[in-house]
C-alpha positions in Angstrom: 0.0 0.0 0.0 1.4 3.4 -1.0 1.8 5.8 1.9 0.3 9.2 1.0 2.3 12.1 2.4 0.4 15.0 3.9 1.5 17.4 1.2 0.0 15.0 -1.4 -3.4 14.6 0.4 -5.1 17.5 -1.3 -3.4 17.2 -4.7 -5.6 16.5 -7.7 -3.4 13.8 -9.0 -3.8 11.8 -5.8 -7.6 12.4 -5.8 -8.0 11.2 -9.4 -5.7 8.2 -8.8 -8.2 7.2 -6.1 -11.3 7.6 -8.3 -11.8 11.3 -7.9 -14.0 13.1 -10.4 -15.5 9.9 -11.7 -18.7 10.9 -9.9 -19.1 14.1 -11.9 -18.5 12.1 -15.1 -21.3 9.7 -14.1 -23.6 12.5 -13.1 -23.2 14.3 -16.5 -24.5 11.2 -18.2 -27.7 11.4 -16.1 -30.5 14.0 -16.1 -30.4 16.6 -13.3 -33.6 15.1 -11.8 -32.0 11.6 -11.8 -29.1 13.0 -9.8 -31.5 14.5 -7.3 -33.4 11.2 -7.1 -30.2 9.3 -6.4 -29.4 11.6 -3.5 -32.9 11.2 -2.2 -32.5 7.4 -2.3 -29.4 7.7 -0.2 -31.3 9.2 2.7 -28.3 11.6 3.2 -29.2 14.1 5.9 -27.4 17.5 6.3 -24.2 17.0 8.3 -24.0 20.6 9.5 -26.4 20.2 12.4 -30.0 20.4 11.2 -30.1 16.9 9.7 -32.5 17.9 6.9 -32.7 15.4 3.9 -30.3 16.7 1.3 -32.1 15.4 -1.8 -35.3 16.9 -0.6 -33.6 20.3 -0.1 -32.3 20.1 -3.7 -35.8 19.3 -5.0 -37.2 22.5 -3.6 -35.2 24.6 -6.2 -37.5 25.8 -9.0 -37.0 24.1 -12.4 -37.0 27.3 -14.4 -33.9 28.8 -16.1 -33.3 31.6 -13.6 -29.9 32.2 -12.0 -29.3 29.7 -9.2 -26.5 29.2 -6.7 -24.8 26.4 -4.7 -23.3 27.6 -1.4 -20.9 25.5 0.8 -21.1 26.4 4.4 -17.5 26.1 5.8 -17.9 28.5 8.6 -17.6 25.7 11.3 -17.8 27.9 14.4 -19.7 25.6 16.7 -17.7 25.0 19.8 -16.4 21.4 20.0 -16.7 20.9 16.2 -13.6 20.6 14.0 -14.4 17.9 11.4 -14.9 20.1 8.3 -11.4 21.4 8.7 -10.1 17.8 8.5 -12.0 17.3 5.2 -10.4 20.5 3.8 -7.0 19.2 4.9 -7.3 15.7 3.7 -9.9 15.6 0.9 -10.8 19.1 -0.5 -11.5 17.9 -4.0 -14.5 15.9 -2.7 -16.1 19.2 -1.6 -15.5 20.7 -5.1 -16.9 17.6 -6.8 -19.9 17.6 -4.5 -20.6 21.2 -5.4 -20.3 20.6 -9.1 -22.8 17.7 -8.9 -25.2 19.9 -6.8 -24.9 22.7 -9.4 -25.6 20.3 -12.2 -28.6 18.8 -10.3 -30.3 22.1 -9.6 -29.2 24.0 -12.7 -26.8 26.4 -11.1 -23.7 27.8 -12.8 -22.1 29.5 -9.8 -21.0 28.3 -6.4 -19.6 30.0 -3.3 -17.5 28.5 -0.5 -18.0 30.6 2.6 -15.1 29.8 4.9 -14.4 30.8 8.5 -12.1 33.8 8.7 -9.7 32.1 11.1 -9.2 29.3 8.5 -6.3 31.0 6.7 -4.4 27.8 5.7 -7.7 26.1 4.8 -8.7 29.0 2.6 -5.4 28.7 0.7 -5.9 24.9 0.3 -9.4 25.5 -1.1 -8.2 28.2 -3.5 -5.4 25.8 -4.7 -8.0 23.0 -5.1 -10.3 25.2 -7.2 -7.3 26.2 -9.4 -6.4 22.6 -10.0 -10.0 21.6 -10.8 -10.3 24.5 -13.3 -7.0 23.7 -14.9 -8.1 20.0 -15.3 -11.4 20.9 -17.0 -13.7 20.1 -14.0 -14.6 23.8 -13.4 -15.4 26.7 -15.7 -17.0 26.7 -19.2 -18.3 23.5 -20.9 -17.1 21.0 -18.2 -15.9 17.8 -19.8 -17.5 19.0 -23.1 -20.9 18.5 -21.5 -22.2 22.0 -22.2 -22.5 22.5 -18.4 -20.8 25.6 -16.9 -19.9 25.9 -13.2 -17.5 28.0 -11.3 -16.7 28.5 -7.6 -15.6 31.6 -5.6 -14.2 31.6 -2.1 -15.5 34.1 0.4 -13.8 34.5 3.8 -15.8 35.4 6.8 -14.7 37.7 9.6 -15.0 35.3 12.6 -18.7 35.7 13.4 -20.4 32.5 14.8 -23.8 33.8 13.6 -22.7 33.6 10.0 -22.9 29.8 10.3 -26.6 30.3 10.1 -27.5 30.0 6.5 -29.3 33.2 5.9 -26.8 35.3 7.9 -24.1 33.6 5.7 -25.9 34.8 2.6 -26.1 38.3 3.9 -22.4 38.2 4.6 -21.6 37.0 1.1 -23.6 39.9 -0.3 -21.5 42.3 1.7 -24.0 43.1 4.4 -23.9 42.6 8.2 -24.2 38.9 9.0 -27.7 39.0 10.5 -30.3 36.2 9.9 -33.2 36.8 7.7 -36.8 36.2 8.5 -38.2 33.0 6.9 -40.1 32.6 4.7 -39.0 33.2 2.0 -36.6 30.3 2.2 -33.2 30.3 0.4 -34.6 27.6 -2.0 -36.8 30.3 -3.6 -35.1 33.5 -2.6 -31.5 33.0 -1.4 -28.2 34.5 -2.5 -28.8 37.8 -4.4 -32.6 37.0 -4.2 -32.1 33.9 -6.4 -32.8 30.2 -5.7 -30.0 28.8 -3.6 -28.9 25.4 -2.1 -26.8 25.7 1.0 -25.0 22.6 2.3 -22.3 21.9 4.8 -18.8 20.7 3.9 -19.3 17.2 5.1 -22.7 16.9 3.3 -21.2 17.9 -0.1 -18.1 15.7 0.4 -20.4 12.7 0.7 -22.2 13.3 -2.6 -19.5 12.0 -4.9 -19.4 8.7 -3.0 -23.2 8.4 -3.3 -23.1 8.9 -7.0 -20.4 6.2 -7.5 -21.9 3.6 -5.2 -25.6 4.4 -5.8 -28.1 5.9 -3.4 -29.7 2.6 -2.4 -26.4 1.0 -1.5 -25.4 4.1 0.5 -28.7 4.0 2.4 -27.9 0.5 3.6 -24.9 1.9 5.6 -25.8 2.9 9.1 -29.5 2.8 10.0 -32.7 3.2 8.0 -33.5 6.8 8.9 -29.8 7.7 9.8 -28.0 6.3 6.8 -24.3 6.6 5.9 -21.3 7.6 7.9 -20.8 10.6 10.1 -17.7 12.4 11.3 -17.5 13.1 15.0 -14.9 15.5 16.4 -14.1 14.4 19.9 -12.5 16.5 22.7 -12.2 16.0 26.4 -10.4 13.6 28.9 -10.4 10.5 26.7 -7.3 8.6 25.6 -7.7 9.2 21.9 -9.5 12.4 21.1 -9.7 13.4 17.4 -11.9 13.1 14.3 -13.6 9.8 13.7 -15.7 8.5 10.8 -18.2 5.9 11.9 -21.4 4.3 10.6 -24.4 6.0 12.2 -26.1 3.7 14.7 -22.9 2.7 16.6 -23.4 2.7 20.3 -21.8 5.4 22.4 -20.5 2.7 24.7 -18.7 1.0 21.9 -17.4 4.3 20.5 -16.0 5.3 23.9 -14.4 2.0 24.7 -13.1 0.8 21.3 -12.4 4.0 19.4 -11.6 6.6 22.0 -10.0 3.9 24.2 -11.8 4.9 27.3 -11.4 7.8 29.7 -8.0 9.0 30.9 -6.7 7.4 34.1 -8.3 8.7 37.2 -11.2 10.4 35.4 -14.7 9.1 35.3 -17.3 10.0 32.7 -19.8 12.6 34.0 -21.6 13.9 31.0 -21.5 14.1 27.2 -22.4 16.9 24.8 -22.9 14.9 21.6 -23.5 17.3 18.8 -21.7 20.5 19.5 -22.2 23.0 22.4 -25.7 24.0 21.4 -27.4 20.6 22.1 -28.7 19.4 25.5 -26.2 17.6 27.6 -26.8 14.0 28.7 -25.5 12.3 31.8 -23.0 9.4 31.8 -25.8 6.9 32.4 -27.8 8.2 29.6 -24.9 8.3 27.2 -24.1 4.6 27.8 -27.6 3.7 26.6 -27.7 5.7 23.4 -26.7 4.9 19.8 -25.0 7.6 17.7 -27.9 8.3 15.3 -30.6 11.0 14.9 -33.5 8.9 16.3 -31.7 7.4 19.3 -30.3 10.7 20.4 -33.6 12.4 19.9 -35.3 9.9 22.2 -32.7 10.6 24.8 -33.6 14.3 24.7 -30.6 15.6 22.8 -29.5 15.9 19.1 -26.8 14.6 16.8 -26.1 18.1 15.6 -22.8 18.7 14.0 -21.1 15.8 15.7 -18.9 18.0 17.9 -18.7 15.6 20.9 -17.5 17.1 24.1 -16.6 14.5 26.8 -17.0 15.8 30.3 -15.2 14.1 33.2 -15.9 14.1 36.9 -13.1 16.6 37.4 -15.1 19.4 35.6 -17.6 21.6 37.3 -20.8 21.8 35.3 -21.5 25.4 36.4 -18.1 26.5 35.2 -18.6 24.6 31.9 -22.0 26.3 31.3 -20.5 29.7 32.2 -17.9 29.2 29.4 -20.7 28.4 26.9 -22.8 31.3 28.0 -19.9 33.7 27.7 -19.4 32.5 24.1 -23.1 32.8 23.1 -23.5 36.2 24.7 -20.5 37.5 22.8 -21.7 36.0 19.5 -25.3 37.2 19.6 -25.8 39.6 16.7 -28.3 41.6 18.8 -31.1 41.6 16.2 -33.7 39.9 18.5 -34.4 41.2 22.0 -34.9 37.8 23.7 -31.4 36.7 22.4 -29.7 40.0 22.9 -30.9 40.5 26.5 -31.4 36.8 27.4 -27.9 35.7 26.6 -26.4 38.6 28.6 -28.7 38.0 31.5 -27.8 34.3 31.6 -24.1 35.1 31.4 -24.4 37.6 34.3 -26.4 35.1 36.5 -23.9 32.3 35.9 -21.0 34.7 36.7 -22.7 35.4 40.1 -23.7 31.8 40.7 -20.1 30.7 40.0 -18.8 33.2 42.6 -21.5 32.3 45.1 -23.2 35.7 45.1 -26.6 34.4 44.2 -29.5 32.8 46.0 -31.2 29.5 45.3 -34.1 31.3 43.5 -31.7 32.6 41.0 -31.1 29.1 39.7 -34.8 28.8 39.0 -34.7 32.3 37.3 -31.8 31.0 35.1 -34.0 28.1 33.9 -37.0 30.4 33.4 -35.0 32.9 31.3 -33.7 30.1 29.1 -37.2 28.6 28.7 -38.7 31.9 27.6 -36.0 32.4 25.0 -36.8 29.2 23.2 -38.4 29.6 19.8 -38.8 33.4 20.1 -36.1 34.6 17.8 -35.4 34.8 14.0 -32.6 32.2 14.2 -31.7 29.4 16.7 -28.9 31.1 18.5 -31.1 31.8 21.5 -32.1 28.2 21.5 -28.5 27.2 21.2 -27.9 28.6 24.7 -31.3 27.8 26.1 -31.0 24.1 25.5 -27.7 23.6 27.3 -28.9 25.9 30.2 -32.1 23.9 30.8 -30.4 20.5 30.5 -27.5 21.5 32.7 -29.8 22.9 35.5 -32.2 20.0 35.2 -29.6 17.2 35.3 -26.9 18.8 37.5 -28.9 20.9 39.9 -26.9 19.7 42.8 -23.7 21.4 41.5 -25.5 24.7 41.1 -26.8 24.4 44.7 -23.2 23.7 45.9 -22.1 27.0 44.4 -24.9 28.9 46.2 -23.6 27.2 49.4 -20.0 27.9 48.5 -19.1 24.2 48.7 -18.1 23.1 45.2 -15.3 20.7 45.8 -14.1 20.9 42.2 -13.7 24.7 42.0 -12.0 24.7 45.5 -9.2 22.4 44.4 
């Protein structure tokens, strides 16, 4: 077996040698509707967090000849999530090929990759990848003599978490402040520059070439029926082997922890798990050991698969302090457009600061929960929910740790 050096990983020659761009060749022999149908058969769901069926999203695009766009969301700002970065480092041509196929399927001639501002090296990799694809005839005018035109532009963000929300992302590409739009209208009918637009995550688009080659039905047999395919999980915390893992959906968390992450570090016991990035509800160690890593099982457990940003929390971590760190982040990243989010995130952050320092009373813990509950579902975008869900789950499942801070008796913080 040939050892592929890191500098070769994103080279187009290496990609083509391993079957790259065969998917677009196959797609161009099919009708656009057949491509969409194939993605539908795969049951591929959005890997950015929402989990919406990809083929269904593509099918919402009008079939007329108006200008349409494909946008790749590479903002990746969710705390605990770092799997898209790995795809850019190791397999960037799969993203480009996925975008070309998406463009052909919906009748778009233009694509944009919106990449997080801090991803300087990654942006350079993507720009080099686009250049290679264009030089090889996979981008630009008359791709592979098919009559299909498609080109891609890279747009770098300025470090705003809110621009990971699809409509704020569109606003940013257009040169405006990154603030979410009221929906409807949805991007499928009025997206970028008021034109029909498909927006997919890096991981979602990178899966498309493999679906085209192996066929949607075969791909749907990987994983579980309603959670088909593989999923990348970026794992951080006190485990022996943190990192990015690709697993079949449906694997049990217990198996994942013991046989992939090689268990907890010596002397640390599992206390809790944030499975899908910092904005999903936390689950206890007992709950985690009973779940499978798929959309349905995690939903039944009261949490979400999300972006797959798995944060492992050990018994040496104070849950009040962990929530305080999250609240500081969401308060800072709120765009301020909606009053419940603008005021609520600040209020929660202030309360947690006072609880952490022991300056609050027991009733303030109930107030914390009440504020979060009243923020849910009352804003244009889900940022308020992204803080509310962790707050309510932390308070509900680890109330005793909040009480200890009121009493000034948190053993962890006093170490």
